[in-house]
C-alpha positions as CSV (number, residue, x, y, z in Angstrom):
1,X,13.0,-8.1,16.6
2,X,10.2,-5.7,15.5
3,X,7.1,-7.3,14.0
4,X,4.6,-6.2,11.4
5,X,1.3,-7.7,10.1
6,X,0.2,-7.6,6.5
7,X,-3.5,-8.1,5.7
8,X,-3.8,-8.6,2.0
9,X,-4.3,-11.0,-0.9
10,X,-1.8,-13.6,-2.2
11,X,0.0,-13.1,-5.5
12,X,0.9,-16.5,-6.8
13,X,3.5,-14.9,-9.1
14,X,5.3,-13.4,-6.0
15,X,5.5,-9.8,-7.2
16,X,2.8,-8.1,-5.2
17,X,0.4,-8.8,-2.3
18,X,1.4,-10.8,0.7
19,X,4.5,-12.1,-1.0
20,X,5.8,-8.6,-1.8
21,X,4.9,-7.4,1.7
22,X,6.8,-10.2,3.5
23,X,9.9,-9.8,1.3
24,X,9.9,-6.0,2.0
25,X,9.5,-6.6,5.7
26,X,12.3,-9.1,5.7
27,X,14.9,-6.8,4.0
28,X,13.9,-4.1,6.6
29,X,14.8,-6.7,9.3
30,X,11.1,-6.9,10.4
31,X,9.4,-10.2,11.3
32,X,6.4,-10.3,9.1
33,X,3.1,-12.3,9.7
34,X,0.0,-12.4,7.5
35,X,-3.8,-12.5,7.3
36,X,-4.7,-13.6,3.8
37,X,-7.9,-12.2,2.4
38,X,-7.9,-13.5,-1.2
39,X,-6.0,-16.0,-3.4
40,X,-5.1,-15.0,-6.9
41,X,-3.9,-17.1,-9.8
42,X,-1.5,-14.6,-11.6
43,X,1.9,-14.2,-13.1
44,X,3.7,-11.4,-14.9
45,X,1.3,-11.6,-17.8
46,X,-1.8,-10.8,-15.7
47,X,-4.5,-12.2,-13.4
48,X,-6.1,-15.5,-14.3
49,X,-8.4,-15.9,-11.3
50,X,-9.4,-14.6,-7.9
51,X,-10.9,-16.5,-4.9
52,X,-12.0,-14.4,-1.9
53,X,-11.3,-16.1,1.4
54,X,-14.4,-16.7,3.5
55,X,-14.7,-14.0,6.1
56,X,-15.1,-16.5,9.0
57,X,-11.7,-17.9,8.1
58,X,-10.2,-14.4,7.8
59,X,-11.4,-13.8,11.3
60,X,-9.7,-17.0,12.5
61,X,-6.4,-15.8,11.1
62,X,-6.8,-12.4,12.9
63,X,-7.5,-14.0,16.2
64,X,-4.7,-16.6,15.8
65,X,-2.0,-14.0,15.2
66,X,-3.3,-11.2,17.5
67,X,-3.7,-13.5,20.5
68,X,-0.1,-14.6,20.2
69,X,2.0,-11.8,18.7
70,X,2.2,-8.1,19.5
71,X,2.8,-6.2,16.3
72,X,4.6,-2.9,16.1
73,X,2.8,-2.0,12.9
74,X,0.2,-3.4,10.4
75,X,-0.8,-2.7,6.8
76,X,-3.7,-3.6,4.6
77,X,-3.7,-4.4,0.9
78,X,-6.4,-6.1,-1.1
79,X,-9.3,-6.7,1.2
80,X,-11.6,-7.9,-1.6
81,X,-15.0,-7.4,-0.1
82,X,-17.1,-5.1,2.1
83,X,-17.4,-7.8,4.8
84,X,-13.6,-8.1,5.0
85,X,-13.0,-4.4,5.1
86,X,-15.5,-4.1,8.1
87,X,-14.0,-7.2,9.7
88,X,-10.5,-5.8,9.4
89,X,-11.6,-2.5,11.1
90,X,-13.3,-4.4,13.9
91,X,-10.2,-6.5,14.6
92,X,-7.8,-3.6,14.5
93,X,-10.0,-1.9,17.1
94,X,-10.5,-5.0,19.2
95,X,-6.8,-5.6,19.5
96,X,-5.8,-2.0,19.7
97,X,-3.3,-2.2,16.8
98,X,-1.3,0.9,16.2
99,X,0.7,2.2,13.3
100,X,-1.8,1.0,10.7
101,X,-1.0,1.8,7.0
102,X,-4.0,1.4,4.8
103,X,-3.3,0.9,1.1
104,X,-6.8,1.1,-0.4
105,X,-6.4,-1.4,-3.2
106,X,-9.6,-0.7,-5.2
107,X,-8.7,0.2,-8.7
108,X,-7.0,-1.8,-11.4
109,X,-4.3,-0.4,-13.6
110,X,-6.9,-0.2,-16.3
111,X,-9.0,2.1,-14.1
112,X,-11.7,-0.5,-13.4
113,X,-13.1,-0.6,-9.9
114,X,-12.2,-3.8,-8.1
115,X,-14.7,-3.3,-5.2
116,X,-18.4,-2.7,-4.9
117,X,-19.3,0.9,-3.9
118,X,-20.4,-0.3,-0.5
119,X,-16.9,-1.5,0.2
120,X,-15.5,1.9,-0.7
121,X,-17.9,3.4,1.8
122,X,-16.7,0.9,4.4
123,X,-13.1,2.0,3.9
124,X,-14.0,5.6,4.4
125,X,-16.2,5.2,7.5
126,X,-14.6,2.3,9.3
127,X,-11.0,1.7,8.3
128,X,-9.5,5.1,7.4
129,X,-10.3,6.5,10.9
130,X,-8.0,3.9,12.4
131,X,-5.0,4.6,10.0
132,X,-1.8,6.3,10.7
133,X,-1.3,6.7,7.0
134,X,-3.6,6.1,4.0
135,X,-1.8,5.6,0.7
136,X,-4.1,5.8,-2.3
137,X,-2.7,6.1,-5.8
138,X,-4.2,8.8,-8.2
139,X,-6.9,6.4,-9.6
140,X,-8.0,5.4,-6.1
141,X,-8.0,9.0,-4.9
142,X,-10.3,9.9,-7.8
143,X,-12.7,7.1,-6.8
144,X,-12.6,8.1,-3.1
145,X,-13.3,11.7,-4.0
146,X,-15.5,11.2,-7.1
147,X,-13.6,13.8,-9.0
148,X,-11.0,14.2,-11.8
149,X,-7.5,15.7,-11.5
150,X,-7.0,18.8,-13.6
151,X,-4.7,20.9,-11.4
152,X,-2.5,21.0,-8.3
153,X,-5.4,22.5,-6.4
154,X,-7.5,19.4,-7.3
155,X,-4.8,17.1,-5.9
156,X,-4.7,19.1,-2.7
157,X,-8.5,19.0,-2.5
158,X,-8.4,15.2,-2.8
159,X,-5.9,15.0,0.0
160,X,-8.0,17.2,2.2
161,X,-11.2,15.2,1.5
162,X,-9.5,11.9,2.2
163,X,-7.9,13.3,5.4
164,X,-11.4,14.2,6.5
165,X,-12.2,10.6,6.9
166,X,-10.0,10.4,10.0
167,X,-6.5,9.2,9.2
168,X,-3.5,11.0,10.7
169,X,-1.8,11.4,7.3
170,X,-2.7,10.9,3.6
171,X,-0.1,10.0,1.0
172,X,-1.4,10.3,-2.6
173,X,0.9,8.4,-4.9
174,X,1.0,10.7,-7.9
175,X,3.1,8.8,-10.5
176,X,5.3,11.1,-12.6
177,X,5.3,14.6,-14.0
178,X,7.7,17.1,-15.6
179,X,9.8,19.0,-13.1
180,X,9.4,22.7,-13.3
181,X,11.6,24.3,-16.0
182,X,13.0,20.9,-16.9
183,X,12.6,18.1,-19.4
184,X,13.3,15.6,-16.7
185,X,10.6,13.5,-15.1
186,X,10.1,13.0,-11.4
187,X,8.1,10.5,-9.4
188,X,6.1,12.7,-7.1
189,X,3.8,11.9,-4.2
190,X,1.8,14.3,-2.0
191,X,1.7,14.0,1.8
192,X,-0.8,15.8,3.9
193,X,-1.1,16.0,7.7
194,X,-4.2,18.1,8.0
195,X,-2.2,21.4,8.0
196,X,0.7,21.1,5.6
197,X,1.3,19.7,2.1
198,X,4.6,18.1,1.4
199,X,6.0,16.8,-1.9
200,X,7.8,13.5,-1.6
201,X,9.9,13.3,-4.8
202,X,12.1,10.7,-6.3
203,X,13.7,9.8,-9.6
204,X,11.4,8.6,-12.3
205,X,12.4,5.3,-13.8
206,X,11.2,4.7,-17.3
207,X,10.1,1.0,-17.1
208,X,7.0,-1.1,-17.3
209,X,8.4,-3.5,-14.7
210,X,6.6,-2.0,-11.7
211,X,4.4,-4.8,-10.6
212,X,3.9,-4.6,-6.8
213,X,5.0,-1.0,-6.4
214,X,2.0,0.1,-4.2
215,X,2.2,-3.0,-2.0
216,X,5.9,-2.7,-1.6
217,X,5.8,1.0,-0.7
218,X,3.1,0.6,1.9
219,X,4.9,-2.4,3.4
220,X,8.1,-0.4,3.6
221,X,6.2,2.4,5.4
222,X,4.8,-0.1,7.9
223,X,8.3,-1.5,8.4
224,X,9.8,1.9,9.0
225,X,7.0,2.8,11.4
226,X,7.7,-0.5,13.3
227,X,11.3,0.5,13.5
228,X,10.3,3.7,15.3
229,X,10.6,6.4,12.6
230,X,8.1,9.2,12.5
231,X,5.6,9.2,9.6
232,X,7.5,11.7,7.4
233,X,10.8,10.0,7.9
234,X,9.3,6.6,7.3
235,X,7.7,7.7,4.1
236,X,10.9,9.4,2.8
237,X,13.0,6.3,3.6
238,X,10.3,4.1,1.9
239,X,10.2,6.3,-1.2
240,X,14.0,5.9,-1.6
241,X,13.6,2.1,-1.1
242,X,10.9,1.8,-3.8
243,X,12.8,4.0,-6.2
244,X,15.9,1.7,-5.8
245,X,13.7,-1.4,-6.1
246,X,12.2,-0.1,-9.4
247,X,15.6,0.9,-10.7
248,X,17.2,-2.5,-9.8
249,X,14.3,-4.4,-11.3
250,X,14.1,-8.2,-11.6
251,X,13.4,-10.4,-14.6
252,X,11.3,-13.4,-13.6
253,X,8.7,-13.7,-16.4
254,X,7.8,-12.6,-19.9
255,X,5.3,-9.9,-19.0
256,X,5.4,-6.8,-16.7
257,X,8.0,-7.9,-14.0
258,X,8.0,-6.9,-10.4
259,X,10.3,-4.5,-8.6
260,X,13.4,-5.9,-6.9
261,X,12.5,-6.3,-3.2
262,X,16.1,-7.1,-2.3
263,X,17.4,-3.7,-3.4
264,X,18.4,-3.0,0.2
265,X,20.8,-5.9,0.2
266,X,23.9,-4.7,-1.7
267,X,25.1,-8.2,-2.4
268,X,21.9,-9.2,-4.2
269,X,22.0,-8.5,-8.0
């Protein structure tokens, strides 16, 4: 069985973070293990509290899993602090982990920055150069590049700048926009490999129940890389998976509910 490691925070509500990653890996028939960087008290209504795990204990988790298990891929989510970003980079290098997907969780849905600026710098200088794919959403891309988005050229400029920090690929998750000459909406992401830009399009699903979307997509990409797919194929398969997961949905609470991580299993409603 292929194996993947998720390095991220815990979501007590089960819709995002470590919980979303492990569910996603499981439905892709991947054995998932974890390094937990933060604990959250949250549900579908919001986040009630965050406790960052001591870096020394995060290091113990890294050493425990890496000394025993050889992973076919790894992904990062919420790293919570500069010290943990740097530690993660050090451990990825120390153990020679390949197929790293970096989801730079640094901006809340409100647009508020979740990390100090020094941690953002650590992402750029230490973690991005180790990544096969970096998957910022639009708000995170704006923070990384310190610029606004006003045109397609701006989006491509962001991708080029982020690529310049050393990853093999950059996938900017762009949300939705009108299709050309159409009233329909599409969910469009932009993939850049240093030479070519590629649109990764999917059906836009009109719903607020999208909690855990970014975590789930990056975990799916890591899973597909572990299964041996190339980056472009892994991303296209993962895009279809997250689209189906959003479409299927799941009602677990009274707020903004998570995607349905079991969308790959046809016998799960």
